[in-house]
N, C-alpha and C positions, 0 to 999 in steps of 0.2 A: 345727627351727624355721627358717623362711625369714627372712632379713634383709629390712628394709623395701624395699630396692632391687630385690628379686626379687618383690615383691608385684605384683598387677595395678595398672596405672597409676592407675585410678580409686580404688584403695583406699589409696594412699600419701597421708599427710596433706597434703604440700605440693601435689602434683598435684591432689588432691581440692579443695583450696582454690582453685586456679586454674580447675578445671573447673566446680565447683558453687557456689563462694562460701564465705565464712567461716562462714555460718550453717549449712552442711551438716556442719560438723565437730563431733564430740563434745568434751567437756571434755578427755578423755584425748588426743585427737588434737591439740588446741590446745597442750596442755602438751608433747606430743612434739615439736612444731615448735620450741618454746623450747629443749628439751633438745638438739635437732639430731642427736644420735647416741645409740645404745644402748650395750650392753656386748657381750661375746662370747657371753653366755648369753641376753640379752634384747634385744628391739627397744626403741626409744625409747617406743613406744606401751605396751609391757608395763610398763616402768618407770613411765610416767605413770599407768597403772591402779593400780599399787601405791601411788603417792603419794596418789592420790585415796582409795584404800581406807583408808590410814592416817588420812585426814581425814574418815572416815565418809561418803565420797562427797559431801562438802559443801564448796563453794568457800569458804564463810565460815570453816570450820575450816581449810582450806588456807591462808588468809590469816594465820592465827595462828602458823604455823611460823616458827621462827628458822633462821638458817643452820646452827646446830648440829643442830637437829631434822632438817633435810633431809639433812645429811651422814650421818646414821645410816641412811638408806635406801640399800641396796646399789645401786650404779650412779650415785649422786649425789655429785659432788665439790664443792669450794668454788665453782668457776667456774659450774657449773650451778645451784647453790643461789642464788648471787648473781643470775643471770639470771632465775630464777623469782621471786625477791622483788622485783627491779626491775620486772618486769611487773605484779606485784600492786600495787606503789606507784603505777605509772602509772595503773592502773585506779582506785585510791583518789583520786588527784589529779583524774582526770576527773570522778568523782562530786562532788568538792568544787567544781570549776569550774562544773558544772551547777547546783549548789545556790546558788552565788554569783550566778547570773543570775536567781534568783527575785525576785519583786516585794518591795515594802516589807514589813518585819516588823510584822505586825499581831496575831500570836497566838503562843502557845508552840509550836504545831505548826510554824510557819514556822522558828522557832529550831531545833527538833529536826531538821527536814528539812535545814537548812543545815549543821548541825554533826555530825549522826550519822555521816556518812561519814568524818569526820576523827577521831572519838573512840571509836567503837563497839568497835573491835578492839584497842585499846591495853590493855596489861597493867599500866600504871601510870597515875597521875592526871596530867592536864594541865588547866590553867586558862586560859581565854580571856576576853577582854572584847571585845564588839562595840560599836563607836561609831557612832551614828546621827545623821542630820541632823533637821531639824524635821519632815520628812515621813516619818521613820523608815526612810529608805533607808540602807543600810550605807555608812559612810565608810571605816572601817578595822576590821580584825580583828587583835587583838594577843594572842599567847600570853604570858601573864605568868609562868607557871612550869610546870615539869614535875617530878614527884616520884616517890615510891614507891607501893606498892600501897595504903597506908592514908591518904595525904594529900599535900598539897603546900603550900608557903608562898606567900603572896600579899602584896605590898606595896601597901597602900591608897594611899599617896602617888603611886606610879607610875600607878595608875588615874586619879587626878585630873590628873596631869601630861599624860598622853596625851589626856585629854578636852579640856584647854585647847589643846594643840597642834593638834588636829583640829577645834577649834571645835564639838565635839559638843553636841547638845541632849539626847540620851538615850543610855543605855548598857544593855547586857545582860551579865550574868555567866553564863558557861557552863563547867561542868567535868564530868568523867566519874567514875563509880564502877566500877572494874574488878570489884568484888565482885558486881555484878549487882543490888545493892539500891539503888534510886533515892532512898530516903528521906534527907532531909538530916541531917547530924550536928549536934551542938551547935555545933561550930566553923563549920559552914556557915551556921548561923543567925546567929551572932555576926558573921561577916564580912559577911553581907548587911546587917545593921543598920549596921555601920561605913561601908560603901560608900554606903548610902542617905544617911547624915548628911554624909559627905564630898562627895557629888555636889552638894549644895545650895551649897557654897562656890564651886563653879566653874560655877554656873548650869546645872546638868545634872540629869537625873532618871534614877534606876535604875528601869527598867520591868519587869525580870524577872531571875530567877536560875534557870537551868535545869540540872538534873543529869541527865546522860545515861548510860544503860547500854546493853548490847548490844541489848536488845529493848524497852526502856521508857524513860520519863523522868519527872521531877518538876519542876513549875513553881511557884515561890513566888507568882507573880501569880495563877495559877489557884486556888491554895489560900488566897488573901487573906492572905499572910504578909509583904507588903511594907509 
């Protein structure tokens, strides 16, 4: 098997990038550029193809790998695993940044579009509160807690404290269900009621509580549960 440096110039990932642009590269070739080098037995492209195969040729599946998962793949050490996951995180943050440039929050779909890139691939629960002004533009986004697979603890007093600090007129609760089931638990319903009541004391209104999964979401407002 020829090493990449002996390939035709137009077939080498880096040279192909320069000659034809990034859009001409396959997913495997992009990953190979991040890997930088292959092994004695395989080129970087071959290793990249095996990584994708392990992820069922799905970049969403690739994004769920941990460092330990990647290190189980022959040819991937800790440094390469970190490089790959850092690239994934940059992509995720870009998606979040784009979502944050969206217009005012007027519907549950707006909340889903804004928060899905941040929460969809997590294997544990995280709980956020979005603080809005009178025109329902985002003032601040606060991660209140991060927990296990089954749940996370949320301090209602902190929600009210941040609402006062940001002079918020409205707020939205958002958390994920790693299980893939978007239906609210009894704990979710109880917390929603507590926050609804507490918000009145700081001249604020809870306008929705959205539960996000990888492919779906549940809105308390859409289901008339507020």
